[in-house]
Steps between C-alpha positions, in 0.01 A plus 500: 500500500626515143876450526540611137741221407360430152789485258769506769768232472592329825793267572462285811808296582465157656134490406420139412348433843424646841500875562656571161227317311230668710649841415519414131138388506385814679679724250355306206151538645557877506589503130880495512706298254692270733835332443531186712853397595646178632808282466349211303305505176243249620403697809485827307283354223262345752468826694436706185234260375326497839518876530352563158228241552396654831524868402464515123814710513803535281766337714826389345793311647873557532731226625806628686698416813551832678786377714750641251561810292460293183160379614385856572626616160312217329177593676538868416552418133187284489286738703551817298328815627367465854282745694472296820776291656417276795819355645349191658753226428667367812651195664520395865600203710524431874869474582674565834708819475831327564430255216423757229791481257645784295349344189155491662530865602602596147222299336220645714632853456524459122144371469321709763684830467709524184217383273301805609804726466570384146143514374415831665821664382424403142129592500495823702640730227218429254240525776635845583491603133136392476417679825337195654613176657466270798774300672406275789716271709336208677696507823382331822434558866833319531657823375400658831510199731799294386413131541759304694435194285608677178705809572623530140142525373417773751805700395392496134149610592637794699717591202191515281346763728804724462510433128138594436534820704822593321341450158202711605735779606684480168183543290327764714257717306509290182169314525685177582443348843689232690372316804552184703228263620564286807290184517488294816469120503305426183370172366682393183670195358845623599401611849325172583809313381715724721274436799515126450882512493499711814266249665745223416787688667289529814377140480130594507204390291498683165124544466462635852799730459369655177151544647626672814803680353364854522399459863806311624791642298357850445285533816458876452266434207168678537312291245614170650555331165702503182403773254387393155702603194205694362488714816857612437436548129210736567733759652763456231249543218366819659855640523540436128195709415444868433332551837825433687699781338562676835645186659873469438806420705276305737529162668147364534416197714241237419623274776190417700627718783813289562723807532421661835520863396252785452694648204 
């Protein structure tokens, strides 16, 4: 399928590794001009160079910490016109509910939710004027099944579902779509690090815990393994294309069947 992304400009937040990088790569392979974002210049430069070497694309980088309004403003200034916004940046950490401080709640909400609010709010008007645009939030199955080991993370992922639907409602009939994608347990640098920390809290072998995570911690999985970042990216890239124009206001799972629901 030709997704007709040639000449489209795509901003993928938190895209120096993992799912974000896989999405950026997929979009570049479809002809989009991709803006890679991360918090450190070294990681961004490395990701851009790798992306261009592997795709022959026109990726550029923008360094910004999206945990603050100033960081979002800096990114918007560097990015310029954007046709596709993928709100992928996110943080998480296993912390018992009673030990999550106010500061930790505020930090995770600023990064996971307010970054998408700020960027979407700024970019939607021009998308509407052009009569075309795509906004996607990378949520999580944790937005439906709140994990007891990181309640604050689950709350932010649920908020993203409401946010994407609300944006879709606000741009109805304009040619702009907004959707949320819900990955399940997915192999990435950050997730493996998270799993190892969780293994330490349970005093179990790290390697064994990571290998068996999907089956033991998310036993409802139907694929019996971690998903790969590219498997998540495939759905996201399709949603960015012309062929997805009738899909908006939706929450779409690529969770390996972890969520036990038929809708």
